[in-house]
Gaussian input, Z-matrix of N, CA and C with variables (Angstrom, degrees):
# hf/3-21g

backbone

0 1
 N
 C     1     B1
 C     2     B2     1     A1
 N     3     B3     2     A2     1     D1
 C     4     B4     3     A3     2     D2
 C     5     B5     4     A4     3     D3
 N     6     B6     5     A5     4     D4
 C     7     B7     6     A6     5     D5
 C     8     B8     7     A7     6     D6
 N     9     B9     8     A8     7     D7
 C    10    B10     9     A9     8     D8
 C    11    B11    10    A10     9     D9
 N    12    B12    11    A11    10    D10
 C    13    B13    12    A12    11    D11
 C    14    B14    13    A13    12    D12
 N    15    B15    14    A14    13    D13
 C    16    B16    15    A15    14    D14
 C    17    B17    16    A16    15    D15
 N    18    B18    17    A17    16    D16
 C    19    B19    18    A18    17    D17
 C    20    B20    19    A19    18    D18
 N    21    B21    20    A20    19    D19
 C    22    B22    21    A21    20    D20
 C    23    B23    22    A22    21    D21
 N    24    B24    23    A23    22    D22
 C    25    B25    24    A24    23    D23
 C    26    B26    25    A25    24    D24
 N    27    B27    26    A26    25    D25
 C    28    B28    27    A27    26    D26
 C    29    B29    28    A28    27    D27
 N    30    B30    29    A29    28    D28
 C    31    B31    30    A30    29    D29
 C    32    B32    31    A31    30    D30
 N    33    B33    32    A32    31    D31
 C    34    B34    33    A33    32    D32
 C    35    B35    34    A34    33    D33
 N    36    B36    35    A35    34    D34
 C    37    B37    36    A36    35    D35
 C    38    B38    37    A37    36    D36
 N    39    B39    38    A38    37    D37
 C    40    B40    39    A39    38    D38
 C    41    B41    40    A40    39    D39
 N    42    B42    41    A41    40    D40
 C    43    B43    42    A42    41    D41
 C    44    B44    43    A43    42    D42
 N    45    B45    44    A44    43    D43
 C    46    B46    45    A45    44    D44
 C    47    B47    46    A46    45    D45
 N    48    B48    47    A47    46    D46
 C    49    B49    48    A48    47    D47
 C    50    B50    49    A49    48    D48
 N    51    B51    50    A50    49    D49
 C    52    B52    51    A51    50    D50
 C    53    B53    52    A52    51    D51
 N    54    B54    53    A53    52    D52
 C    55    B55    54    A54    53    D53
 C    56    B56    55    A55    54    D54
 N    57    B57    56    A56    55    D55
 C    58    B58    57    A57    56    D56
 C    59    B59    58    A58    57    D57
 N    60    B60    59    A59    58    D58
 C    61    B61    60    A60    59    D59
 C    62    B62    61    A61    60    D60
 N    63    B63    62    A62    61    D61
 C    64    B64    63    A63    62    D62
 C    65    B65    64    A64    63    D63
 N    66    B66    65    A65    64    D64
 C    67    B67    66    A66    65    D65
 C    68    B68    67    A67    66    D66
 N    69    B69    68    A68    67    D67
 C    70    B70    69    A69    68    D68
 C    71    B71    70    A70    69    D69
 N    72    B72    71    A71    70    D70
 C    73    B73    72    A72    71    D71
 C    74    B74    73    A73    72    D72
 N    75    B75    74    A74    73    D73
 C    76    B76    75    A75    74    D74
 C    77    B77    76    A76    75    D75
 N    78    B78    77    A77    76    D76
 C    79    B79    78    A78    77    D77
 C    80    B80    79    A79    78    D78
 N    81    B81    80    A80    79    D79
 C    82    B82    81    A81    80    D80
 C    83    B83    82    A82    81    D81
 N    84    B84    83    A83    82    D82
 C    85    B85    84    A84    83    D83
 C    86    B86    85    A85    84    D84
 N    87    B87    86    A86    85    D85
 C    88    B88    87    A87    86    D86
 C    89    B89    88    A88    87    D87
 N    90    B90    89    A89    88    D88
 C    91    B91    90    A90    89    D89
 C    92    B92    91    A91    90    D90
 N    93    B93    92    A92    91    D91
 C    94    B94    93    A93    92    D92
 C    95    B95    94    A94    93    D93
 N    96    B96    95    A95    94    D94
 C    97    B97    96    A96    95    D95
 C    98    B98    97    A97    96    D96
 N    99    B99    98    A98    97    D97
 C   100   B100    99    A99    98    D98
 C   101   B101   100   A100    99    D99
 N   102   B102   101   A101   100   D100
 C   103   B103   102   A102   101   D101
 C   104   B104   103   A103   102   D102
 N   105   B105   104   A104   103   D103
 C   106   B106   105   A105   104   D104
 C   107   B107   106   A106   105   D105
 N   108   B108   107   A107   106   D106
 C   109   B109   108   A108   107   D107
 C   110   B110   109   A109   108   D108
 N   111   B111   110   A110   109   D109
 C   112   B112   111   A111   110   D110
 C   113   B113   112   A112   111   D111
 N   114   B114   113   A113   112   D112
 C   115   B115   114   A114   113   D113
 C   116   B116   115   A115   114   D114
 N   117   B117   116   A116   115   D115
 C   118   B118   117   A117   116   D116
 C   119   B119   118   A118   117   D117
 N   120   B120   119   A119   118   D118
 C   121   B121   120   A120   119   D119
 C   122   B122   121   A121   120   D120
 N   123   B123   122   A122   121   D121
 C   124   B124   123   A123   122   D122
 C   125   B125   124   A124   123   D123
 N   126   B126   125   A125   124   D124
 C   127   B127   126   A126   125   D125
 C   128   B128   127   A127   126   D126
 N   129   B129   128   A128   127   D127
 C   130   B130   129   A129   128   D128
 C   131   B131   130   A130   129   D129
 N   132   B132   131   A131   130   D130
 C   133   B133   132   A132   131   D131
 C   134   B134   133   A133   132   D132
 N   135   B135   134   A134   133   D133
 C   136   B136   135   A135   134   D134
 C   137   B137   136   A136   135   D135
 N   138   B138   137   A137   136   D136
 C   139   B139   138   A138   137   D137
 C   140   B140   139   A139   138   D138
 N   141   B141   140   A140   139   D139
 C   142   B142   141   A141   140   D140
 C   143   B143   142   A142   141   D141
 N   144   B144   143   A143   142   D142
 C   145   B145   144   A144   143   D143
 C   146   B146   145   A145   144   D144
 N   147   B147   146   A146   145   D145
 C   148   B148   147   A147   146   D146
 C   149   B149   148   A148   147   D147
 N   150   B150   149   A149   148   D148
 C   151   B151   150   A150   149   D149
 C   152   B152   151   A151   150   D150
 N   153   B153   152   A152   151   D151
 C   154   B154   153   A153   152   D152
 C   155   B155   154   A154   153   D153
 N   156   B156   155   A155   154   D154
 C   157   B157   156   A156   155   D155
 C   158   B158   157   A157   156   D156
 N   159   B159   158   A158   157   D157
 C   160   B160   159   A159   158   D158
 C   161   B161   160   A160   159   D159
 N   162   B162   161   A161   160   D160
 C   163   B163   162   A162   161   D161
 C   164   B164   163   A163   162   D162
 N   165   B165   164   A164   163   D163
 C   166   B166   165   A165   164   D164
 C   167   B167   166   A166   165   D165
 N   168   B168   167   A167   166   D166
 C   169   B169   168   A168   167   D167
 C   170   B170   169   A169   168   D168
 N   171   B171   170   A170   169   D169
 C   172   B172   171   A171   170   D170
 C   173   B173   172   A172   171   D171
 N   174   B174   173   A173   172   D172
 C   175   B175   174   A174   173   D173
 C   176   B176   175   A175   174   D174
 N   177   B177   176   A176   175   D175
 C   178   B178   177   A177   176   D176
 C   179   B179   178   A178   177   D177
 N   180   B180   179   A179   178   D178
 C   181   B181   180   A180   179   D179
 C   182   B182   181   A181   180   D180
 N   183   B183   182   A182   181   D181
 C   184   B184   183   A183   182   D182
 C   185   B185   184   A184   183   D183
 N   186   B186   185   A185   184   D184
 C   187   B187   186   A186   185   D185
 C   188   B188   187   A187   186   D186
 N   189   B189   188   A188   187   D187
 C   190   B190   189   A189   188   D188
 C   191   B191   190   A190   189   D189
 N   192   B192   191   A191   190   D190
 C   193   B193   192   A192   191   D191
 C   194   B194   193   A193   192   D192
 N   195   B195   194   A194   193   D193
 C   196   B196   195   A195   194   D194
 C   197   B197   196   A196   195   D195
 N   198   B198   197   A197   196   D196
 C   199   B199   198   A198   197   D197
 C   200   B200   199   A199   198   D198
 N   201   B201   200   A200   199   D199
 C   202   B202   201   A201   200   D200
 C   203   B203   202   A202   201   D201
 N   204   B204   203   A203   202   D202
 C   205   B205   204   A204   203   D203
 C   206   B206   205   A205   204   D204
 N   207   B207   206   A206   205   D205
 C   208   B208   207   A207   206   D206
 C   209   B209   208   A208   207   D207
 N   210   B210   209   A209   208   D208
 C   211   B211   210   A210   209   D209
 C   212   B212   211   A211   210   D210
 N   213   B213   212   A212   211   D211
 C   214   B214   213   A213   212   D212
 C   215   B215   214   A214   213   D213
 N   216   B216   215   A215   214   D214
 C   217   B217   216   A216   215   D215
 C   218   B218   217   A217   216   D216
 N   219   B219   218   A218   217   D217
 C   220   B220   219   A219   218   D218
 C   221   B221   220   A220   219   D219
 N   222   B222   221   A221   220   D220
 C   223   B223   222   A222   221   D221
 C   224   B224   223   A223   222   D222
 N   225   B225   224   A224   223   D223
 C   226   B226   225   A225   224   D224
 C   227   B227   226   A226   225   D225
 N   228   B228   227   A227   226   D226
 C   229   B229   228   A228   227   D227
 C   230   B230   229   A229   228   D228
 N   231   B231   230   A230   229   D229
 C   232   B232   231   A231   230   D230
 C   233   B233   232   A232   231   D231
 N   234   B234   233   A233   232   D232
 C   235   B235   234   A234   233   D233
 C   236   B236   235   A235   234   D234
 N   237   B237   236   A236   235   D235
 C   238   B238   237   A237   236   D236
 C   239   B239   238   A238   237   D237
 N   240   B240   239   A239   238   D238
 C   241   B241   240   A240   239   D239
 C   242   B242   241   A241   240   D240
 N   243   B243   242   A242   241   D241
 C   244   B244   243   A243   242   D242
 C   245   B245   244   A244   243   D243
 N   246   B246   245   A245   244   D244
 C   247   B247   246   A246   245   D245
 C   248   B248   247   A247   246   D246
 N   249   B249   248   A248   247   D247
 C   250   B250   249   A249   248   D248
 C   251   B251   250   A250   249   D249
 N   252   B252   251   A251   250   D250
 C   253   B253   252   A252   251   D251
 C   254   B254   253   A253   252   D252
 N   255   B255   254   A254   253   D253
 C   256   B256   255   A255   254   D254
 C   257   B257   256   A256   255   D255
 N   258   B258   257   A257   256   D256
 C   259   B259   258   A258   257   D257
 C   260   B260   259   A259   258   D258
 N   261   B261   260   A260   259   D259
 C   262   B262   261   A261   260   D260
 C   263   B263   262   A262   261   D261
 N   264   B264   263   A263   262   D262
 C   265   B265   264   A264   263   D263
 C   266   B266   265   A265   264   D264
 N   267   B267   266   A266   265   D265
 C   268   B268   267   A267   266   D266
 C   269   B269   268   A268   267   D267
 N   270   B270   269   A269   268   D268
 C   271   B271   270   A270   269   D269
 C   272   B272   271   A271   270   D270
 N   273   B273   272   A272   271   D271
 C   274   B274   273   A273   272   D272
 C   275   B275   274   A274   273   D273
 N   276   B276   275   A275   274   D274
 C   277   B277   276   A276   275   D275
 C   278   B278   277   A277   276   D276
 N   279   B279   278   A278   277   D277
 C   280   B280   279   A279   278   D278
 C   281   B281   280   A280   279   D279
 N   282   B282   281   A281   280   D280
 C   283   B283   282   A282   281   D281
 C   284   B284   283   A283   282   D282
 N   285   B285   284   A284   283   D283
 C   286   B286   285   A285   284   D284
 C   287   B287   286   A286   285   D285
 N   288   B288   287   A287   286   D286
 C   289   B289   288   A288   287   D287
 C   290   B290   289   A289   288   D288
 N   291   B291   290   A290   289   D289
 C   292   B292   291   A291   290   D290
 C   293   B293   292   A292   291   D291
 N   294   B294   293   A293   292   D292
 C   295   B295   294   A294   293   D293
 C   296   B296   295   A295   294   D294
 N   297   B297   296   A296   295   D295
 C   298   B298   297   A297   296   D296
 C   299   B299   298   A298   297   D297
 N   300   B300   299   A299   298   D298
 C   301   B301   300   A300   299   D299
 C   302   B302   301   A301   300   D300
 N   303   B303   302   A302   301   D301
 C   304   B304   303   A303   302   D302
 C   305   B305   304   A304   303   D303
 N   306   B306   305   A305   304   D304
 C   307   B307   306   A306   305   D305
 C   308   B308   307   A307   306   D306
 N   309   B309   308   A308   307   D307
 C   310   B310   309   A309   308   D308
 C   311   B311   310   A310   309   D309
 N   312   B312   311   A311   310   D310
 C   313   B313   312   A312   311   D311
 C   314   B314   313   A313   312   D312
 N   315   B315   314   A314   313   D313
 C   316   B316   315   A315   314   D314
 C   317   B317   316   A316   315   D315
 N   318   B318   317   A317   316   D316
 C   319   B319   318   A318   317   D317
 C   320   B320   319   A319   318   D318
 N   321   B321   320   A320   319   D319
 C   322   B322   321   A321   320   D320
 C   323   B323   322   A322   321   D321
 N   324   B324   323   A323   322   D322
 C   325   B325   324   A324   323   D323
 C   326   B326   325   A325   324   D324
 N   327   B327   326   A326   325   D325
 C   328   B328   327   A327   326   D326
 C   329   B329   328   A328   327   D327
 N   330   B330   329   A329   328   D328
 C   331   B331   330   A330   329   D329
 C   332   B332   331   A331   330   D330
 N   333   B333   332   A332   331   D331
 C   334   B334   333   A333   332   D332
 C   335   B335   334   A334   333   D333

   B1=1.4682
   B2=1.5073
   B3=1.3455
   B4=1.5016
   B5=1.5046
   B6=1.2719
   B7=1.4899
   B8=1.5236
   B9=1.3515
   B10=1.4379
   B11=1.4956
   B12=1.3776
   B13=1.4381
   B14=1.5365
   B15=1.3154
   B16=1.4675
   B17=1.4989
   B18=1.3155
   B19=1.3712
   B20=1.5422
   B21=1.3463
   B22=1.4951
   B23=1.5274
   B24=1.2592
   B25=1.5340
   B26=1.5671
   B27=1.3521
   B28=1.3954
   B29=1.4833
   B30=1.3750
   B31=1.4716
   B32=1.5347
   B33=1.3207
   B34=1.4232
   B35=1.5272
   B36=1.3251
   B37=1.5014
   B38=1.5496
   B39=1.3125
   B40=1.4916
   B41=1.5314
   B42=1.2934
   B43=1.4860
   B44=1.5695
   B45=1.2389
   B46=1.4884
   B47=1.5329
   B48=1.2793
   B49=1.5426
   B50=1.5182
   B51=1.3881
   B52=1.4547
   B53=1.4937
   B54=1.3737
   B55=1.4790
   B56=1.5543
   B57=1.3372
   B58=1.4518
   B59=1.5015
   B60=1.3272
   B61=1.4403
   B62=1.5150
   B63=1.3307
   B64=1.4598
   B65=1.5277
   B66=1.2951
   B67=1.4921
   B68=1.5237
   B69=1.3066
   B70=1.5209
   B71=1.4446
   B72=1.3369
   B73=1.4353
   B74=1.6128
   B75=1.2714
   B76=1.5078
   B77=1.4989
   B78=1.3528
   B79=1.4392
   B80=1.5066
   B81=1.4253
   B82=1.4118
   B83=1.5334
   B84=1.2900
   B85=1.4986
   B86=1.5224
   B87=1.3646
   B88=1.4389
   B89=1.5134
   B90=1.3260
   B91=1.4850
   B92=1.4725
   B93=1.3633
   B94=1.4066
   B95=1.4790
   B96=1.3513
   B97=1.4638
   B98=1.5572
   B99=1.3225
   B100=1.4400
   B101=1.5435
   B102=1.3910
   B103=1.3863
   B104=1.5178
   B105=1.3345
   B106=1.4474
   B107=1.4382
   B108=1.3466
   B109=1.4350
   B110=1.5238
   B111=1.3152
   B112=1.4047
   B113=1.5098
   B114=1.2830
   B115=1.5174
   B116=1.5474
   B117=1.3100
   B118=1.4647
   B119=1.5204
   B120=1.3213
   B121=1.4449
   B122=1.5011
   B123=1.3677
   B124=1.4960
   B125=1.5354
   B126=1.3484
   B127=1.4126
   B128=1.4899
   B129=1.2951
   B130=1.4612
   B131=1.5364
   B132=1.3566
   B133=1.4621
   B134=1.4971
   B135=1.3257
   B136=1.5132
   B137=1.4962
   B138=1.3422
   B139=1.4209
   B140=1.5510
   B141=1.3119
   B142=1.4946
   B143=1.5289
   B144=1.3182
   B145=1.4923
   B146=1.5586
   B147=1.2772
   B148=1.4902
   B149=1.5317
   B150=1.3732
   B151=1.4948
   B152=1.5118
   B153=1.3683
   B154=1.4301
   B155=1.5503
   B156=1.2843
   B157=1.4888
   B158=1.4808
   B159=1.4228
   B160=1.4407
   B161=1.5903
   B162=1.3425
   B163=1.4891
   B164=1.4876
   B165=1.3558
   B166=1.4425
   B167=1.4995
   B168=1.2690
   B169=1.4492
   B170=1.6102
   B171=1.2949
   B172=1.4677
   B173=1.5451
   B174=1.2908
   B175=1.4431
   B176=1.5549
   B177=1.2905
   B178=1.4909
   B179=1.5263
   B180=1.3350
   B181=1.4244
   B182=1.4797
   B183=1.3264
   B184=1.4515
   B185=1.5045
   B186=1.3099
   B187=1.4618
   B188=1.5553
   B189=1.3169
   B190=1.4813
   B191=1.5000
   B192=1.3771
   B193=1.4344
   B194=1.5013
   B195=1.3375
   B196=1.3917
   B197=1.5489
   B198=1.3055
   B199=1.5129
   B200=1.5064
   B201=1.3779
   B202=1.4269
   B203=1.5449
   B204=1.2900
   B205=1.4585
   B206=1.4798
   B207=1.3147
   B208=1.4794
   B209=1.5164
   B210=1.3446
   B211=1.4567
   B212=1.5391
   B213=1.3553
   B214=1.4278
   B215=1.5366
   B216=1.3371
   B217=1.4574
   B218=1.5041
   B219=1.3903
   B220=1.4315
   B221=1.5889
   B222=1.3295
   B223=1.4798
   B224=1.5364
   B225=1.3391
   B226=1.4575
   B227=1.5797
   B228=1.3018
   B229=1.4586
   B230=1.4842
   B231=1.3304
   B232=1.5113
   B233=1.5854
   B234=1.3145
   B235=1.5057
   B236=1.5014
   B237=1.2505
   B238=1.4374
   B239=1.5112
   B240=1.3380
   B241=1.4671
   B242=1.5146
   B243=1.3452
   B244=1.5173
   B245=1.4892
   B246=1.3275
   B247=1.4475
   B248=1.5216
   B249=1.3069
   B250=1.4570
   B251=1.4920
   B252=1.2946
   B253=1.4121
   B254=1.5215
   B255=1.3500
   B256=1.5238
   B257=1.5006
   B258=1.3487
   B259=1.4452
   B260=1.5404
   B261=1.3669
   B262=1.4313
   B263=1.5156
   B264=1.3146
   B265=1.4725
   B266=1.5054
   B267=1.3038
   B268=1.4743
   B269=1.5915
   B270=1.3257
   B271=1.4418
   B272=1.5441
   B273=1.3380
   B274=1.4563
   B275=1.5033
   B276=1.3610
   B277=1.4313
   B278=1.5118
   B279=1.3244
   B280=1.4795
   B281=1.4698
   B282=1.3602
   B283=1.4472
   B284=1.5370
   B285=1.4006
   B286=1.4221
   B287=1.5181
   B288=1.3025
   B289=1.4733
   B290=1.5073
   B291=1.3579
   B292=1.4743
   B293=1.4987
   B294=1.3423
   B295=1.4394
   B296=1.5415
   B297=1.3275
   B298=1.4374
   B299=1.5725
   B300=1.3064
   B301=1.4641
   B302=1.5473
   B303=1.3804
   B304=1.4573
   B305=1.5509
   B306=1.3197
   B307=1.4780
   B308=1.5474
   B309=1.3440
   B310=1.4084
   B311=1.4820
   B312=1.3494
   B313=1.4727
   B314=1.5499
   B315=1.3588
   B316=1.4057
   B317=1.5538
   B318=1.2760
   B319=1.5112
   B320=1.5241
   B321=1.2931
   B322=1.5134
   B323=1.5637
   B324=1.2433
   B325=1.4932
   B326=1.5368
   B327=1.3494
   B328=1.4268
   B329=1.4484
   B330=1.3366
   B331=1.4402
   B332=1.5506
   B333=1.3205
   B334=1.4480
   B335=1.4471
   A1=109.56
   A2=113.75
   A3=122.19
   A4=106.73
   A5=116.92
   A6=120.21
   A7=109.53
   A8=112.67
   A9=119.91
   A10=115.70
   A11=113.47
   A12=122.81
   A13=106.33
   A14=113.34
   A15=118.85
   A16=109.90
   A17=120.81
   A18=126.16
   A19=108.07
   A20=113.98
   A21=118.32
   A22=104.99
   A23=118.12
   A24=123.84
   A25=107.40
   A26=113.75
   A27=123.67
   A28=107.29
   A29=117.48
   A30=120.07
   A31=110.44
   A32=115.55
   A33=123.45
   A34=111.26
   A35=117.13
   A36=120.40
   A37=113.44
   A38=114.45
   A39=119.70
   A40=113.67
   A41=114.49
   A42=116.90
   A43=110.33
   A44=113.01
   A45=120.60
   A46=110.47
   A47=113.30
   A48=119.56
   A49=103.80
   A50=116.01
   A51=123.42
   A52=109.60
   A53=115.97
   A54=121.12
   A55=109.74
   A56=115.19
   A57=121.31
   A58=114.42
   A59=117.45
   A60=121.38
   A61=113.54
   A62=117.23
   A63=121.58
   A64=106.43
   A65=118.55
   A66=121.50
   A67=112.97
   A68=114.59
   A69=116.22
   A70=111.34
   A71=119.43
   A72=122.34
   A73=110.40
   A74=113.84
   A75=118.43
   A76=111.83
   A77=114.50
   A78=121.51
   A79=112.22
   A80=116.52
   A81=121.01
   A82=112.74
   A83=115.78
   A84=119.16
   A85=113.82
   A86=117.53
   A87=120.83
   A88=113.43
   A89=118.81
   A90=120.31
   A91=112.79
   A92=119.70
   A93=121.69
   A94=118.58
   A95=117.60
   A96=122.58
   A97=107.63
   A98=115.81
   A99=122.61
   A100=108.63
   A101=114.57
   A102=121.67
   A103=109.48
   A104=118.99
   A105=125.44
   A106=107.91
   A107=118.44
   A108=123.11
   A109=113.06
   A110=120.54
   A111=124.98
   A112=109.24
   A113=117.54
   A114=120.92
   A115=111.27
   A116=115.51
   A117=122.80
   A118=115.05
   A119=118.40
   A120=120.12
   A121=113.97
   A122=115.43
   A123=119.54
   A124=110.00
   A125=120.15
   A126=121.17
   A127=107.33
   A128=118.41
   A129=126.98
   A130=107.66
   A131=113.32
   A132=115.81
   A133=108.15
   A134=117.10
   A135=123.02
   A136=105.03
   A137=113.71
   A138=119.89
   A139=109.77
   A140=117.24
   A141=118.48
   A142=104.91
   A143=115.22
   A144=120.49
   A145=110.88
   A146=119.48
   A147=116.01
   A148=113.37
   A149=117.82
   A150=120.11
   A151=109.44
   A152=117.45
   A153=118.76
   A154=109.98
   A155=119.65
   A156=120.11
   A157=111.18
   A158=117.80
   A159=118.80
   A160=107.09
   A161=120.17
   A162=120.43
   A163=111.00
   A164=116.16
   A165=118.58
   A166=115.20
   A167=118.38
   A168=123.95
   A169=106.52
   A170=115.30
   A171=119.32
   A172=112.07
   A173=117.20
   A174=122.55
   A175=113.81
   A176=112.50
   A177=119.19
   A178=111.26
   A179=119.75
   A180=121.92
   A181=113.71
   A182=119.19
   A183=124.53
   A184=110.14
   A185=118.23
   A186=120.18
   A187=110.23
   A188=118.82
   A189=121.62
   A190=114.22
   A191=116.76
   A192=120.83
   A193=113.24
   A194=119.82
   A195=121.90
   A196=110.06
   A197=117.06
   A198=118.54
   A199=116.54
   A200=117.54
   A201=119.44
   A202=111.62
   A203=118.17
   A204=123.73
   A205=110.38
   A206=116.06
   A207=120.71
   A208=110.88
   A209=117.28
   A210=117.99
   A211=111.10
   A212=118.31
   A213=118.16
   A214=113.05
   A215=116.86
   A216=119.77
   A217=110.63
   A218=117.33
   A219=119.27
   A220=110.79
   A221=116.65
   A222=118.97
   A223=111.73
   A224=115.91
   A225=117.66
   A226=111.23
   A227=117.25
   A228=115.94
   A229=112.10
   A230=117.83
   A231=122.69
   A232=109.78
   A233=112.79
   A234=120.75
   A235=112.54
   A236=121.12
   A237=124.24
   A238=115.45
   A239=112.50
   A240=119.82
   A241=107.50
   A242=114.01
   A243=120.36
   A244=104.97
   A245=115.91
   A246=123.02
   A247=105.69
   A248=113.44
   A249=121.01
   A250=110.52
   A251=116.00
   A252=123.01
   A253=109.05
   A254=118.33
   A255=120.01
   A256=108.30
   A257=113.75
   A258=121.20
   A259=112.06
   A260=117.41
   A261=119.10
   A262=114.47
   A263=113.49
   A264=119.14
   A265=115.61
   A266=116.29
   A267=119.58
   A268=109.41
   A269=111.71
   A270=118.90
   A271=107.48
   A272=115.79
   A273=118.63
   A274=107.45
   A275=112.93
   A276=122.66
   A277=106.38
   A278=117.51
   A279=121.14
   A280=111.23
   A281=117.67
   A282=122.76
   A283=117.95
   A284=116.72
   A285=119.76
   A286=111.88
   A287=115.92
   A288=121.53
   A289=112.11
   A290=115.67
   A291=119.71
   A292=111.55
   A293=117.41
   A294=122.48
   A295=111.13
   A296=116.59
   A297=122.76
   A298=109.18
   A299=114.44
   A300=118.24
   A301=114.76
   A302=113.75
   A303=122.06
   A304=111.03
   A305=116.58
   A306=118.77
   A307=106.26
   A308=112.88
   A309=124.28
   A310=108.60
   A311=117.22
   A312=121.90
   A313=109.66
   A314=113.67
   A315=120.39
   A316=112.62
   A317=116.76
   A318=121.16
   A319=108.84
   A320=113.07
   A321=116.93
   A322=109.82
   A323=114.28
   A324=118.43
   A325=106.77
   A326=116.38
   A327=124.97
   A328=110.92
   A329=117.36
   A330=124.05
   A331=107.55
   A332=114.04
   A333=122.75
   A334=111.54
   D1=134.07
   D2=179.44
   D3=-96.40
   D4=125.08
   D5=-179.55
   D6=-125.30
   D7=154.38
   D8=172.94
   D9=99.36
   D10=-177.50
   D11=-177.28
   D12=-133.33
   D13=124.14
   D14=-178.76
   D15=-127.00
   D16=148.60
   D17=175.03
   D18=-92.13
   D19=131.15
   D20=-179.19
   D21=-135.38
   D22=176.33
   D23=-173.80
   D24=-128.28
   D25=140.28
   D26=167.73
   D27=-97.20
   D28=120.79
   D29=-177.80
   D30=-79.32
   D31=-178.25
   D32=-174.94
   D33=-68.68
   D34=-17.20
   D35=176.79
   D36=-94.95
   D37=2.61
   D38=178.75
   D39=85.30
   D40=23.46
   D41=-179.46
   D42=-100.56
   D43=135.51
   D44=174.12
   D45=-90.91
   D46=126.91
   D47=175.85
   D48=-88.48
   D49=106.40
   D50=-178.82
   D51=-70.01
   D52=131.35
   D53=179.43
   D54=-53.17
   D55=145.25
   D56=-173.36
   D57=-53.83
   D58=-49.05
   D59=178.66
   D60=-56.30
   D61=-45.37
   D62=-179.79
   D63=-66.49
   D64=-47.26
   D65=-177.12
   D66=-57.09
   D67=-44.53
   D68=179.67
   D69=-67.24
   D70=-43.04
   D71=-177.41
   D72=-63.95
   D73=-44.32
   D74=-178.84
   D75=-66.57
   D76=-45.23
   D77=-178.16
   D78=-61.06
   D79=-46.13
   D80=-178.66
   D81=-69.88
   D82=-38.45
   D83=-173.98
   D84=-86.43
   D85=-33.15
   D86=-170.11
   D87=-126.51
   D88=-21.11
   D89=-170.33
   D90=92.85
   D91=-163.34
   D92=-173.69
   D93=-99.54
   D94=-7.71
   D95=-175.01
   D96=-76.58
   D97=136.27
   D98=-173.12
   D99=-139.33
   D100=158.56
   D101=168.55
   D102=-125.14
   D103=121.30
   D104=-179.64
   D105=-103.17
   D106=134.16
   D107=177.75
   D108=-161.38
   D109=-168.22
   D110=-179.41
   D111=-159.01
   D112=146.45
   D113=174.52
   D114=-88.98
   D115=-33.10
   D116=-175.17
   D117=-117.95
   D118=-13.08
   D119=-174.94
   D120=84.70
   D121=-2.81
   D122=-173.72
   D123=-99.10
   D124=-10.75
   D125=175.98
   D126=-151.57
   D127=165.66
   D128=-178.35
   D129=-104.90
   D130=128.76
   D131=173.59
   D132=-112.00
   D133=133.30
   D134=-177.02
   D135=-116.89
   D136=121.03
   D137=176.05
   D138=-115.61
   D139=139.86
   D140=167.77
   D141=-65.01
   D142=140.66
   D143=-174.05
   D144=-53.39
   D145=-46.31
   D146=179.86
   D147=-57.18
   D148=-34.50
   D149=178.52
   D150=-69.96
   D151=-40.33
   D152=179.88
   D153=-68.21
   D154=-35.25
   D155=176.37
   D156=-65.73
   D157=-32.95
   D158=179.38
   D159=-69.01
   D160=-35.84
   D161=175.46
   D162=-62.10
   D163=-44.43
   D164=176.45
   D165=-61.06
   D166=-34.17
   D167=178.94
   D168=-65.91
   D169=-46.70
   D170=178.10
   D171=-61.98
   D172=-40.69
   D173=175.93
   D174=-61.65
   D175=-36.51
   D176=-178.49
   D177=-65.21
   D178=-18.69
   D179=176.57
   D180=-80.48
   D181=-10.90
   D182=178.48
   D183=-87.90
   D184=149.82
   D185=176.66
   D186=-55.92
   D187=139.75
   D188=-175.79
   D189=-62.05
   D190=-22.02
   D191=179.21
   D192=-96.14
   D193=5.47
   D194=-178.88
   D195=-60.92
   D196=123.93
   D197=-175.84
   D198=-58.04
   D199=-38.05
   D200=178.38
   D201=-70.74
   D202=-36.34
   D203=175.32
   D204=-61.47
   D205=-48.60
   D206=-177.14
   D207=-66.09
   D208=-40.72
   D209=178.48
   D210=-67.17
   D211=-41.25
   D212=178.05
   D213=-62.73
   D214=-41.47
   D215=-176.76
   D216=-73.87
   D217=-36.03
   D218=177.25
   D219=-62.77
   D220=-45.24
   D221=178.43
   D222=-64.03
   D223=-51.21
   D224=-171.80
   D225=-73.65
   D226=-24.13
   D227=173.36
   D228=-78.93
   D229=-34.91
   D230=178.07
   D231=-56.50
   D232=-50.55
   D233=-178.15
   D234=-88.63
   D235=-11.08
   D236=-168.36
   D237=-84.79
   D238=149.76
   D239=175.89
   D240=-160.94
   D241=142.04
   D242=175.35
   D243=-77.14
   D244=146.25
   D245=-179.17
   D246=-151.46
   D247=-178.16
   D248=174.44
   D249=-148.90
   D250=153.35
   D251=177.01
   D252=-87.62
   D253=124.84
   D254=-179.10
   D255=-77.08
   D256=178.90
   D257=-174.83
   D258=-65.48
   D259=-18.90
   D260=175.98
   D261=-97.68
   D262=10.80
   D263=176.19
   D264=78.09
   D265=24.14
   D266=178.17
   D267=-101.65
   D268=148.57
   D269=177.11
   D270=-130.56
   D271=131.64
   D272=179.10
   D273=-83.76
   D274=130.00
   D275=176.19
   D276=-101.29
   D277=116.36
   D278=-173.67
   D279=-61.21
   D280=151.49
   D281=-172.18
   D282=-54.03
   D283=-40.61
   D284=-178.75
   D285=-61.03
   D286=-48.44
   D287=177.21
   D288=-64.99
   D289=-43.72
   D290=177.50
   D291=-54.96
   D292=-47.20
   D293=-177.64
   D294=-68.00
   D295=-49.30
   D296=-178.07
   D297=-56.01
   D298=-48.90
   D299=-175.14
   D300=-84.91
   D301=-0.92
   D302=-179.89
   D303=50.37
   D304=48.44
   D305=179.56
   D306=-98.55
   D307=109.88
   D308=175.67
   D309=-142.52
   D310=151.34
   D311=176.39
   D312=63.11
   D313=-136.88
   D314=-179.24
   D315=-74.89
   D316=135.62
   D317=-179.37
   D318=-135.11
   D319=159.47
   D320=173.17
   D321=-92.99
   D322=134.43
   D323=173.99
   D324=-114.00
   D325=120.17
   D326=-177.23
   D327=-107.10
   D328=142.06
   D329=175.21
   D330=-77.58
   D331=164.18
   D332=172.32
   D333=-148.19

């Protein structure tokens, strides 16, 4: 479980420097593969890939025409992109999501 609120920085190349406690936890438990997305376009959600795959498995149990399932997948696929954390703990946030969520400079990183 990731807890707390930390300040981090988006660099000039659009990379988020993941706070050390989060970086260690994610790297040790899940590895470096990540899925970045948003439900609203107003914030960036970063999931370790195994956690995102578990969400996809739960969604697969719902009927394919379920309106909530379709809306969720439409949104998360529109904003979504696979990424990975580099050895310095940075994650590239793709331009569409960076612009939509207006993430520049110092940002808050919240646990969940």
